[in-house]
LUMMAR-670404 format. One record per residue: y, z, x of N, C-alpha, C in turn; residue in one letter. Coordinates in Angstrom, 2 decimals. Example, Ala and Ser with C-alpha at 12.3 -4.5 7.8 and 13.67 -1.06 7.14 Angstrom:
! LUMMAR-670404
+---------+---------+---------+---------+---------+---------+---------+---------+---------+------+
|     nyy |     nzz |     nxx |    cayy |    cazz |    caxx |     cyy |     czz |     cxx | type |
+---------+---------+---------+---------+---------+---------+---------+---------+---------+------+
|   -5.69 |    7.80 |   13.19 |   -4.50 |    7.80 |   12.30 |   -3.30 |    7.80 |   13.20 |    A |
|   -2.25 |    7.08 |   12.85 |   -1.06 |    7.14 |   13.67 |    0.03 |    7.87 |   12.90 |    S |
+---------+---------+---------+---------+---------+---------+---------+---------+---------+------+
END
This chain:
! LUMMAR-670404
+---------+---------+---------+---------+---------+---------+---------+---------+---------+------+
|     nyy |     nzz |     nxx |    cayy |    cazz |    caxx |     cyy |     czz |     cxx | type |
+---------+---------+---------+---------+---------+---------+---------+---------+---------+------+
|   74.76 |   41.79 |  -17.71 |   74.87 |   43.22 |  -17.86 |   73.71 |   43.92 |  -17.19 |    M |
|   74.03 |   45.03 |  -16.52 |   72.98 |   45.73 |  -15.80 |   72.43 |   46.94 |  -16.55 |    D |
|   72.95 |   47.27 |  -17.73 |   72.41 |   48.36 |  -18.52 |   72.92 |   49.74 |  -18.14 |    G |
|   73.81 |   49.83 |  -17.15 |   74.36 |   51.13 |  -16.77 |   75.45 |   51.54 |  -17.74 |    R |
|   75.56 |   52.84 |  -17.96 |   76.63 |   53.37 |  -18.81 |   77.96 |   53.26 |  -18.08 |    L |
|   79.05 |   53.06 |  -18.82 |   80.37 |   52.99 |  -18.19 |   80.72 |   54.32 |  -17.49 |    P |
|   81.45 |   54.22 |  -16.42 |   81.82 |   55.41 |  -15.64 |   82.56 |   56.43 |  -16.49 |    S |
|   83.47 |   55.98 |  -17.33 |   84.23 |   56.90 |  -18.18 |   83.33 |   57.72 |  -19.08 |    G |
|   82.27 |   57.12 |  -19.58 |   81.33 |   57.83 |  -20.45 |   80.54 |   58.87 |  -19.65 |    M |
|   80.13 |   58.52 |  -18.44 |   79.41 |   59.47 |  -17.58 |   80.30 |   60.66 |  -17.23 |    L |
|   81.56 |   60.38 |  -16.93 |   82.50 |   61.45 |  -16.60 |   82.67 |   62.39 |  -17.79 |    V |
|   82.86 |   61.83 |  -18.97 |   83.02 |   62.65 |  -20.18 |   81.79 |   63.53 |  -20.41 |    T |
|   80.61 |   62.94 |  -20.27 |   79.37 |   63.71 |  -20.47 |   79.24 |   64.83 |  -19.44 |    A |
|   79.56 |   64.53 |  -18.20 |   79.45 |   65.53 |  -17.14 |   80.44 |   66.68 |  -17.35 |    L |
|   81.67 |   66.35 |  -17.71 |   82.66 |   67.39 |  -17.96 |   82.27 |   68.25 |  -19.16 |    L |
|   81.76 |   67.62 |  -20.19 |   81.34 |   68.37 |  -21.38 |   80.20 |   69.32 |  -21.06 |    R |
|   79.20 |   68.84 |  -20.30 |   78.07 |   69.71 |  -19.93 |   78.55 |   70.90 |  -19.12 |    R |
|   79.44 |   70.63 |  -18.18 |   79.94 |   71.70 |  -17.31 |   80.72 |   72.73 |  -18.13 |    M |
|   81.62 |   72.27 |  -18.96 |   82.44 |   73.18 |  -19.76 |   81.61 |   73.93 |  -20.80 |    N |
|   80.62 |   73.26 |  -21.41 |   79.77 |   73.91 |  -22.40 |   78.88 |   74.99 |  -21.79 |    D |
|   78.61 |   74.89 |  -20.49 |   77.75 |   75.86 |  -19.83 |   78.52 |   77.10 |  -19.35 |    S |
|   79.83 |   77.11 |  -19.58 |   80.63 |   78.24 |  -19.14 |   81.31 |   78.00 |  -17.80 |    G |
|   81.06 |   76.86 |  -17.20 |   81.74 |   76.50 |  -15.97 |   83.04 |   75.78 |  -16.30 |    G |
|   83.63 |   75.19 |  -15.29 |   84.88 |   74.46 |  -15.51 |   84.81 |   73.12 |  -14.82 |    M |
|   85.21 |   72.09 |  -15.52 |   85.25 |   70.75 |  -14.96 |   86.59 |   70.11 |  -15.26 |    G |
|   87.13 |   69.40 |  -14.26 |   88.40 |   68.72 |  -14.48 |   88.45 |   67.42 |  -13.69 |    M |
|   89.26 |   66.50 |  -14.19 |   89.48 |   65.22 |  -13.53 |   90.67 |   65.39 |  -12.59 |    V |
|   90.44 |   65.14 |  -11.30 |   91.53 |   65.18 |  -10.32 |   92.18 |   63.81 |  -10.18 |    L |
|   91.40 |   62.75 |  -10.39 |   91.93 |   61.38 |  -10.35 |   91.10 |   60.53 |  -11.30 |    A |
|   91.78 |   59.78 |  -12.12 |   91.15 |   58.93 |  -13.12 |   90.86 |   57.56 |  -12.51 |    R |
|   89.62 |   57.10 |  -12.68 |   89.23 |   55.81 |  -12.13 |   89.06 |   54.76 |  -13.21 |    G |
|   88.43 |   53.67 |  -12.84 |   88.17 |   52.58 |  -13.78 |   87.15 |   53.05 |  -14.81 |    D |
|   87.48 |   52.85 |  -16.08 |   86.62 |   53.34 |  -17.17 |   85.28 |   52.65 |  -17.23 |    A |
|   85.19 |   51.42 |  -16.76 |   83.94 |   50.68 |  -16.85 |   83.05 |   50.83 |  -15.61 |    Q |
|   83.63 |   50.62 |  -14.44 |   82.78 |   50.50 |  -13.26 |   83.26 |   51.29 |  -12.05 |    A |
|   84.15 |   52.26 |  -12.24 |   84.64 |   53.04 |  -11.10 |   83.56 |   53.92 |  -10.51 |    G |
|   83.65 |   54.13 |   -9.21 |   82.75 |   55.07 |   -8.55 |   83.10 |   56.49 |   -8.97 |    G |
|   82.19 |   57.42 |   -8.75 |   82.42 |   58.81 |   -9.14 |   82.16 |   59.71 |   -7.94 |    I |
|   83.18 |   60.48 |   -7.56 |   83.09 |   61.46 |   -6.49 |   83.24 |   62.83 |   -7.13 |    L |
|   82.30 |   63.72 |   -6.85 |   82.31 |   65.05 |   -7.46 |   82.46 |   66.10 |   -6.37 |    V |
|   83.43 |   66.98 |   -6.57 |   83.58 |   68.16 |   -5.71 |   82.94 |   69.31 |   -6.48 |    I |
|   81.78 |   69.73 |   -6.01 |   81.01 |   70.79 |   -6.67 |   81.29 |   72.11 |   -5.97 |    A |
|   81.81 |   73.06 |   -6.73 |   82.10 |   74.39 |   -6.18 |   81.01 |   75.34 |   -6.67 |    I |
|   80.27 |   75.88 |   -5.73 |   79.15 |   76.74 |   -6.07 |   79.58 |   78.18 |   -6.30 |    G |
|   78.64 |   79.03 |   -6.69 |   78.93 |   80.44 |   -6.96 |   79.50 |   81.17 |   -5.74 |    P |
|   79.16 |   80.70 |   -4.54 |   79.66 |   81.33 |   -3.31 |   80.99 |   80.72 |   -2.86 |    D |
|   81.60 |   79.86 |   -3.71 |   82.90 |   79.21 |   -3.50 |   82.88 |   78.12 |   -2.44 |    R |
|   81.69 |   77.71 |   -1.99 |   81.62 |   76.59 |   -1.06 |   81.78 |   75.29 |   -1.83 |    T |
|   82.42 |   74.32 |   -1.21 |   82.64 |   73.01 |   -1.82 |   81.71 |   71.98 |   -1.20 |    E |
|   81.08 |   71.19 |   -2.05 |   80.28 |   70.05 |   -1.59 |   80.81 |   68.81 |   -2.27 |    R |
|   80.88 |   67.73 |   -1.53 |   81.33 |   66.45 |   -2.08 |   80.10 |   65.58 |   -2.27 |    V |
|   79.89 |   65.15 |   -3.51 |   78.72 |   64.35 |   -3.86 |   79.17 |   63.03 |   -4.46 |    L |
|   78.50 |   61.94 |   -4.05 |   78.82 |   60.62 |   -4.57 |   77.54 |   59.86 |   -4.87 |    E |
|   77.62 |   59.04 |   -5.89 |   76.48 |   58.18 |   -6.20 |   76.50 |   57.02 |   -5.21 |    R |
|   75.34 |   56.74 |   -4.65 |   75.24 |   55.65 |   -3.69 |   73.81 |   55.14 |   -3.62 |    G |
|   73.59 |   54.22 |   -2.71 |   72.27 |   53.63 |   -2.50 |   71.59 |   54.35 |   -1.34 |    I |
|   70.41 |   54.89 |   -1.61 |   69.66 |   55.60 |   -0.58 |   68.90 |   54.65 |    0.32 |    G |
|   68.23 |   55.17 |    1.33 |   67.48 |   54.34 |    2.28 |   66.35 |   53.54 |    1.62 |    P |
|   65.88 |   54.02 |    0.46 |   64.81 |   53.31 |   -0.23 |   65.35 |   52.26 |   -1.21 |    D |
|   66.69 |   52.08 |   -1.23 |   67.29 |   51.09 |   -2.12 |   67.54 |   51.58 |   -3.53 |    G |
|   67.22 |   52.84 |   -3.80 |   67.42 |   53.40 |   -5.14 |   68.72 |   54.19 |   -5.19 |    R |
|   69.26 |   54.34 |   -6.40 |   70.48 |   55.12 |   -6.60 |   70.18 |   56.59 |   -6.32 |    I |
|   71.05 |   57.25 |   -5.57 |   70.86 |   58.64 |   -5.21 |   72.22 |   59.32 |   -5.10 |    T |
|   72.21 |   60.62 |   -5.00 |   73.44 |   61.36 |   -4.71 |   73.52 |   61.54 |   -3.21 |    L |
|   74.66 |   61.22 |   -2.66 |   74.88 |   61.35 |   -1.23 |   75.89 |   62.47 |   -0.99 |    I |
|   75.54 |   63.39 |   -0.12 |   76.45 |   64.48 |    0.24 |   77.38 |   63.95 |    1.32 |    D |
|   78.66 |   63.80 |    0.99 |   79.66 |   63.30 |    1.94 |   80.68 |   64.38 |    2.28 |    T |
|   80.26 |   65.63 |    2.20 |   81.16 |   66.75 |    2.45 |   81.71 |   66.69 |    3.87 |    T |
|   83.04 |   66.68 |    4.00 |   83.62 |   66.72 |    5.35 |   83.53 |   68.14 |    5.91 |    P |
|   83.70 |   68.27 |    7.21 |   83.64 |   69.59 |    7.84 |   84.80 |   70.48 |    7.38 |    K |
|   85.94 |   69.85 |    7.09 |   87.09 |   70.60 |    6.60 |   87.97 |   69.66 |    5.77 |    D |
|   88.93 |   70.20 |    5.07 |   89.93 |   69.45 |    4.31 |   89.33 |   68.53 |    3.25 |    D |
|   88.66 |   69.12 |    2.29 |   88.07 |   68.36 |    1.18 |   89.15 |   67.60 |    0.42 |    V |
|   90.29 |   68.26 |    0.18 |   91.39 |   67.61 |   -0.56 |   91.88 |   66.37 |    0.17 |    A |
|   92.06 |   66.47 |    1.47 |   92.50 |   65.32 |    2.26 |   91.48 |   64.19 |    2.22 |    G |
|   90.19 |   64.57 |    2.27 |   89.13 |   63.57 |    2.24 |   89.17 |   62.77 |    0.95 |    Y |
|   89.19 |   63.45 |   -0.22 |   89.14 |   62.69 |   -1.47 |   90.43 |   61.90 |   -1.69 |    W |
|   91.55 |   62.42 |   -1.21 |   92.81 |   61.68 |   -1.37 |   92.82 |   60.41 |   -0.52 |    Q |
|   92.26 |   60.48 |    0.68 |   92.13 |   59.26 |    1.51 |   91.19 |   58.25 |    0.85 |    R |
|   90.05 |   58.74 |    0.34 |   89.11 |   57.85 |   -0.36 |   89.77 |   57.17 |   -1.55 |    R |
|   90.51 |   57.95 |   -2.31 |   91.17 |   57.45 |   -3.50 |   92.26 |   56.42 |   -3.14 |    R |
|   92.96 |   56.61 |   -2.03 |   94.00 |   55.65 |   -1.63 |   93.39 |   54.30 |   -1.27 |    S |
|   92.14 |   54.30 |   -0.82 |   91.45 |   53.04 |   -0.50 |   90.71 |   52.45 |   -1.69 |    R |
|   90.42 |   53.28 |   -2.69 |   89.68 |   52.82 |   -3.86 |   90.32 |   53.39 |   -5.13 |    D |
|   91.31 |   52.69 |   -5.68 |   92.01 |   53.21 |   -6.86 |   91.14 |   53.28 |   -8.12 |    P |
|   89.96 |   52.69 |   -8.10 |   89.04 |   52.74 |   -9.24 |   88.15 |   53.99 |   -9.21 |    D |
|   88.25 |   54.78 |   -8.16 |   87.38 |   55.95 |   -7.96 |   87.79 |   57.11 |   -8.86 |    L |
|   86.81 |   57.67 |   -9.58 |   87.00 |   58.91 |  -10.33 |   86.78 |   60.06 |   -9.36 |    W |
|   87.60 |   61.09 |   -9.44 |   87.40 |   62.30 |   -8.64 |   87.36 |   63.48 |   -9.61 |    V |
|   86.23 |   64.19 |   -9.60 |   86.03 |   65.34 |  -10.48 |   85.84 |   66.60 |   -9.66 |    L |
|   86.29 |   67.71 |  -10.23 |   86.00 |   69.01 |   -9.63 |   85.22 |   69.81 |  -10.66 |    E |
|   84.05 |   70.27 |  -10.25 |   83.18 |   71.07 |  -11.13 |   82.98 |   72.43 |  -10.49 |    L |
|   83.29 |   73.47 |  -11.25 |   83.21 |   74.83 |  -10.73 |   82.23 |   75.61 |  -11.59 |    D |
|   81.08 |   75.92 |  -11.02 |   80.07 |   76.67 |  -11.76 |   78.72 |   76.57 |  -11.08 |    G |
|   77.84 |   77.46 |  -11.45 |   76.52 |   77.55 |  -10.81 |   75.70 |   76.27 |  -10.94 |    A |
|   75.86 |   75.55 |  -12.04 |   75.03 |   74.37 |  -12.29 |   75.73 |   73.05 |  -11.93 |    A |
|   76.82 |   73.10 |  -11.19 |   77.60 |   71.90 |  -10.90 |   76.77 |   70.78 |  -10.25 |    A |
|   76.01 |   71.12 |   -9.23 |   75.22 |   70.09 |   -8.53 |   74.08 |   69.57 |   -9.42 |    E |
|   73.44 |   70.47 |  -10.12 |   72.33 |   70.04 |  -11.00 |   72.84 |   69.13 |  -12.10 |    R |
|   73.94 |   69.51 |  -12.77 |   74.49 |   68.67 |  -13.82 |   74.92 |   67.31 |  -13.28 |    F |
|   75.49 |   67.30 |  -12.08 |   75.91 |   66.04 |  -11.46 |   74.70 |   65.13 |  -11.27 |    T |
|   73.65 |   65.66 |  -10.69 |   72.45 |   64.86 |  -10.45 |   71.84 |   64.37 |  -11.76 |    A |
|   71.71 |   65.25 |  -12.73 |   71.09 |   64.86 |  -14.00 |   71.92 |   63.82 |  -14.76 |    E |
|   73.23 |   63.95 |  -14.74 |   74.09 |   63.06 |  -15.50 |   74.34 |   61.74 |  -14.79 |    T |
|   74.69 |   61.80 |  -13.54 |   75.09 |   60.60 |  -12.79 |   73.88 |   59.72 |  -12.46 |    I |
|   72.75 |   60.32 |  -12.17 |   71.59 |   59.54 |  -11.73 |   70.71 |   59.05 |  -12.89 |    L |
|   70.86 |   59.62 |  -14.06 |   69.97 |   59.27 |  -15.16 |   70.62 |   58.38 |  -16.20 |    N |
|   71.59 |   57.56 |  -15.79 |   72.23 |   56.67 |  -16.78 |   71.46 |   55.41 |  -16.98 |    D |
+---------+---------+---------+---------+---------+---------+---------+---------+---------+------+
END
């Protein structure tokens, strides 16, 4: 065991934080409850969408990676999901979406 929290628990915590803050969070695709990857579409106050995923940074540590495509965010996550059925896809709409993602996903 590596001591990481299950993906389903992280997703639940992230959605709860987002919804409790007055924002909105929803699951677009349900992944593996134990070890699925998590892709977050963060919608900021200016309505711009950023795609954030947990990954390994250049220093070998877990980090959030911005994988936002130039266009067609929906097409991007659907293609990712078709290749990885264990992937969770979340949409978070609110001012604190990116901050909550970083605090919740990286601090497990």
